[in-house]
Phi, psi and omega in degrees: 000132175263123179246109176262181181299318179292323171293326177296311183301317183292315172301320179297317187294320176303310185294316178300318176303313184302304176311311175300310177300333185274349183082002178278353176212114180276142184327090172073344188291336181256000177283151182261039183290331184280337178055031182253324187297120177070028173298124173241113186285338179289315181270355189060035186239145171240130170252129185257127173289161175295147173294156170309153188301134178096003185231159176246152170279142180238124173261124187248176167307318178299317175312303181295320178300317181295321175299309180306319181298336183261007176068028177277132182260344184223143169229124181257118188237157172302147187291346181260015184292155174263123179244120175292149171310319183290329176297320176292320175299308182299325178294317176297319182290328186259006180070028180258126178275125178262121181246129176271125184226000000 
């Protein structure tokens, strides 16, 4: 079975939708998409707080792009966060380090 980037993107979308439908991920409220929470302009770092118990923080490509637009070079997320493949690719392309803490 050949898995290309488009197939991976589709799989990730289905998983996120499944998590949202099951209540484990509330419609976007636990995504780190805004890159605003905990932004430190001195260190160019963004810290994302943990999602409510029983839910996971999701780091998406949008998260990374938003951080890069704000010249953030690091994003610190909870160690149990879901990081999409496209977020990892965007982080590499934009020079944003993802730190699991």
